[in-house]
C-alpha positions as CSV (number, residue, x, y, z in Angstrom):
1,M,-3.7,9.0,4.4
2,V,-1.1,6.4,5.0
3,K,-2.1,6.1,8.7
4,F,-5.7,5.7,7.6
5,A,-4.9,3.1,5.0
6,M,-2.9,1.0,7.5
7,S,-5.3,1.5,10.5
8,E,-6.6,-2.1,10.5
9,V,-3.1,-3.7,10.4
10,D,-0.5,-4.0,13.1
11,V,2.2,-1.8,11.8
12,R,4.4,-1.4,14.9
13,G,8.0,-1.5,13.9
14,V,7.2,-0.6,10.3
15,C,9.0,2.3,8.5
16,V,7.2,3.8,5.5
17,N,9.0,5.8,2.9
18,V,6.9,7.8,0.4
19,K,8.3,9.6,-2.6
20,N,7.6,10.8,-6.1
21,S,7.6,8.2,-8.9
22,Q,7.7,8.3,-12.7
23,H,5.1,5.5,-12.5
24,P,1.5,6.3,-11.5
25,M,2.0,4.2,-8.4
26,R,4.3,1.5,-7.0
27,G,4.9,-0.1,-3.7
28,M,7.1,-2.7,-2.0
29,A,6.9,-4.4,1.4
30,Y,10.1,-5.9,2.8
31,E,10.2,-8.7,5.2
32,G,12.9,-7.1,7.2
33,V,14.8,-4.0,6.4
34,P,17.5,-3.9,3.6
35,Y,21.0,-3.0,4.8
36,I,21.1,0.1,2.6
37,S,17.8,1.5,4.0
38,N,17.6,4.8,5.8
39,A,15.0,3.3,8.2
40,P,15.5,3.8,11.9
41,V,17.5,0.9,13.5
42,Q,14.4,-0.2,15.5
43,A,12.4,-0.8,12.3
44,E,11.5,-4.4,11.7
45,Y,9.9,-4.0,8.3
46,L,10.1,-1.5,5.5
47,I,7.4,-0.3,3.0
48,T,8.4,1.9,0.1
49,I,5.7,3.8,-1.8
50,G,6.0,5.8,-5.0
51,I,3.2,8.0,-6.3
52,G,3.2,9.7,-9.7
53,S,2.3,13.3,-10.6
54,P,-1.4,14.4,-10.6
55,E,-1.4,14.3,-14.4
56,R,-1.3,10.5,-14.2
57,F,-4.8,10.3,-12.7
58,P,-7.5,9.3,-12.9
59,R,-6.6,5.8,-13.8
60,V,-8.0,2.3,-13.7
61,H,-6.1,-0.1,-11.4
62,D,-6.8,-3.5,-12.9
63,R,-4.4,-6.3,-11.8
64,K,-6.2,-8.9,-14.0
65,M,-5.8,-11.5,-11.3
66,R,-8.7,-13.9,-10.7
67,G,-10.5,-12.7,-7.6
68,A,-8.8,-9.3,-7.5
69,P,-11.1,-6.3,-8.0
70,S,-10.4,-3.5,-10.4
71,H,-11.1,0.1,-9.4
72,E,-10.6,3.6,-10.6
73,L,-8.2,5.8,-8.7
74,A,-9.5,9.4,-8.9
75,D,-6.2,11.1,-7.9
76,W,-2.8,10.7,-6.2
77,R,-4.5,10.6,-2.8
78,E,-6.5,7.6,-3.6
79,A,-3.5,5.9,-5.1
80,L,-1.5,6.6,-1.9
81,V,-4.3,5.0,0.2
82,A,-4.5,2.0,-2.2
83,V,-0.8,1.3,-2.2
84,A,-0.3,1.8,1.5
85,A,-3.2,-0.5,2.3
86,H,-1.9,-3.2,-0.1
87,E,1.6,-3.1,1.3
88,A,0.4,-3.1,4.9
89,K,-1.5,-6.3,4.2
90,H,1.8,-7.8,3.1
91,I,3.3,-6.8,6.4
92,E,0.5,-8.6,8.2
93,Q,1.2,-11.7,6.1
94,F,4.9,-11.5,7.0
95,R,4.3,-10.9,10.7
96,E,1.6,-13.6,11.1
97,N,3.5,-16.1,8.8
98,K,0.4,-16.2,6.5
99,R,0.4,-17.4,2.9
100,R,1.7,-14.6,0.6
101,S,-1.4,-13.6,-1.4
102,E,-1.6,-10.8,-3.9
103,V,-5.3,-11.3,-4.2
104,A,-5.8,-10.8,-0.4
105,C,-3.8,-7.6,-0.6
106,E,-5.8,-6.4,-3.6
107,N,-9.0,-7.1,-1.8
108,F,-7.8,-5.3,1.3
109,E,-6.7,-2.4,-0.9
110,A,-10.2,-2.1,-2.4
111,Y,-11.8,-2.4,1.0
112,M,-9.7,0.4,2.5
113,L,-10.2,2.6,-0.6
114,R,-14.0,2.2,-0.2
115,R,-13.7,3.2,3.5
116,Y,-11.5,6.2,2.6
117,R,-14.1,7.4,0.1
118,E,-16.9,6.9,2.6
119,E,-15.2,8.4,5.7
120,M,-12.6,10.9,4.5
121,I,-14.0,12.7,1.5
């Protein structure tokens, strides 16, 4: 699911850590790798993803940002795809020295979630 979510972004040199979370979902993309990370030494970037228990879904993901779509996440799998795509877009922004845009990441998240639903389910 993570590989699918990141398939349209250059993620060479990116380490992705996925773990359980008390929150329904969370993610963070790092421009570089923090010193205390367990990422391999060759990693250039780090993404951390936390996904909550199945009881936390379905849920509506609404960022309330102008231009950012809201969508319902049916289960933890969809949440994993959504967060992974969102954070991968941040890596693209870092790598290509693009403007940091949450709306662009939200739109890419929604796009990849649509693709996941069409192609994987």
